C-alpha positions as CSV (number, residue, x, y, z in Angstrom):
1,R,-81.4,68.1,246.1
2,L,-84.8,67.8,245.2
3,C,-87.2,69.9,243.7
4,S,-91.0,69.4,244.1
5,L,-93.6,71.1,241.9
6,G,-96.6,72.0,243.8
7,N,-97.3,71.8,247.6
8,A,-97.8,68.1,248.7
9,A,-96.2,65.0,246.5
10,N,-100.1,63.9,246.3
11,C,-101.5,67.1,245.1
12,I,-101.9,68.6,241.4
13,P,-101.2,72.2,241.7
14,D,-103.2,74.6,239.9
15,H,-100.3,76.5,238.7
16,A,-96.3,75.4,239.0
17,R,-93.1,77.3,238.1
18,L,-90.2,75.4,236.3
19,C,-87.0,77.0,236.7
20,L,-83.9,75.9,234.2
21,D,-80.2,76.7,234.9
22,L,-79.0,76.2,231.4
23,R,-75.5,76.7,230.5
24,A,-73.3,75.9,227.5
25,R,-69.6,76.7,226.1
26,T,-70.7,78.9,223.5
27,D,-73.3,81.5,223.3
28,S,-75.1,80.1,220.1
29,V,-75.3,76.7,221.5
30,L,-77.2,78.3,224.8
31,S,-79.6,80.0,222.6
32,Q,-80.3,76.3,220.9
33,L,-80.5,74.6,224.2
34,A,-83.1,77.4,226.1
35,E,-85.3,77.4,222.8
36,R,-85.4,73.5,223.0
37,A,-86.5,73.7,226.6
38,K,-89.2,76.1,225.7
39,A,-90.3,73.8,223.2
40,A,-89.9,71.0,225.4
41,V,-91.6,72.3,228.3
42,I,-94.7,73.7,226.0
43,G,-95.0,70.5,224.7
44,A,-94.8,68.5,227.9
45,A,-97.8,70.8,229.0
46,R,-99.5,70.7,225.4
47,D,-99.4,66.5,225.6
48,A,-100.6,66.4,229.2
49,G,-103.5,68.9,228.8
50,A,-102.4,71.9,230.1
51,S,-100.6,75.2,229.0
52,A,-97.4,76.6,229.8
53,G,-95.5,79.7,229.0
54,C,-91.9,80.5,229.6
55,I,-90.2,83.5,230.5
56,R,-86.2,84.0,229.7
57,E,-85.7,86.1,232.7
58,E,-81.8,86.5,233.0
59,S,-79.4,85.0,230.8
60,T,-75.2,84.8,231.1
61,A,-72.7,84.6,228.3
62,A,-71.1,81.3,227.7
63,A,-67.2,80.8,229.0
64,V,-65.2,81.7,226.2
65,Y,-61.8,82.2,226.8
66,D,-59.1,83.9,224.9
67,K,-56.2,81.7,223.7
68,G,-53.5,84.2,224.0
69,L,-54.7,84.8,227.8
70,V,-55.1,81.3,228.0
71,E,-51.4,80.9,227.6
72,Q,-50.3,83.7,229.4
73,A,-52.1,82.3,232.6
74,R,-50.6,78.7,232.0
75,A,-47.3,80.6,232.1
76,S,-48.0,82.7,234.8
77,I,-49.3,79.2,236.8
78,E,-46.0,77.8,236.2
79,E,-43.5,80.8,237.4
80,V,-45.3,80.8,240.4
81,L,-46.1,77.1,241.3
82,G,-43.7,75.3,238.9
83,Q,-46.2,73.2,236.9
84,A,-49.7,74.0,235.3
85,L,-52.6,71.6,234.5
86,P,-53.9,71.1,231.0
87,P,-56.7,73.6,230.6
88,I,-60.2,72.2,231.4
89,C,-63.5,73.3,229.6
90,T,-66.3,74.2,232.0
91,P,-70.0,74.3,231.0
92,G,-70.2,77.3,233.6
93,S,-71.3,80.5,232.6
94,E,-72.3,83.9,234.9
95,D,-71.9,87.4,234.8
96,F,-68.4,87.8,234.2
97,H,-68.5,86.8,230.6
98,F,-70.5,89.6,229.6
99,Y,-67.1,91.4,229.5
100,R,-66.4,89.0,226.3
101,S,-69.4,89.7,224.8
102,L,-70.8,93.0,225.7
103,A,-67.5,94.9,226.3
104,G,-65.1,92.5,223.7
105,I,-63.0,92.4,226.6
106,P,-60.7,89.4,226.5
107,T,-60.8,86.8,228.9
108,V,-59.5,83.9,231.0
109,Y,-60.3,81.8,234.0
110,I,-57.7,80.2,236.5
111,G,-58.2,77.2,238.5
112,L,-56.7,76.7,241.7
113,G,-56.6,74.1,244.1
114,A,-57.7,75.4,247.4
115,G,-59.1,71.7,249.2
116,M,-62.8,73.1,249.0
117,R,-65.5,71.3,250.9
118,G,-69.3,71.8,250.5
119,G,-69.4,72.5,247.4
120,L,-70.1,75.8,245.1
121,H,-73.0,78.1,246.3
122,R,-73.5,76.2,249.2
123,P,-73.7,77.9,252.5
124,D,-71.5,75.4,254.2
125,M,-68.6,75.3,251.6
126,T,-65.0,75.8,253.3
127,F,-61.6,76.3,251.7
128,D,-57.9,76.9,252.6
129,T,-57.6,80.3,252.7
130,L,-53.8,80.3,251.8
131,A,-54.7,79.4,248.5
132,L,-55.5,83.2,248.0
133,E,-52.0,83.8,248.3
134,D,-50.9,81.5,245.7
135,G,-53.7,83.4,243.5
136,T,-52.5,86.3,244.1
137,A,-49.1,86.0,243.0
138,I,-50.3,83.9,240.0
139,L,-53.2,87.4,238.9
140,S,-49.8,89.9,239.9
141,T,-47.7,87.9,237.2
142,L,-49.8,87.7,235.0
143,V,-50.6,91.3,235.1
144,R,-47.0,92.1,234.6
145,R,-46.8,89.9,231.8
146,L,-49.4,91.5,229.6
147,L,-48.2,94.8,230.8
């Protein structure tokens, strides 16, 4: 997907807005990444004889999972499906992770293959809705384990 600054490829705009979606595995690395991005934008503008300002409009917490919940989730997946893949690290972050960072609530994500097509966050994304039944069974099993 292409993104451009300004209205036409051969015009130099008076103003431009650059939006970045930064993600990291820890909150401290995410903060460092944001500071470095800000320094790079301001430095690049200065080097081009322009000026820039940065506004951090929103931020999400990093995806940090509770190790005990990860193990309980793995056991629940194995109970329902017979096997589980090893956990993966993802740079994904979203408001879900505020439960951990703001409220201290342990978190875990469960990935479930569902034959997705079209890609996340796309209007043409589709998946096999029967996978929701497996997901419901896994989450129910996990809740029973935790109670």
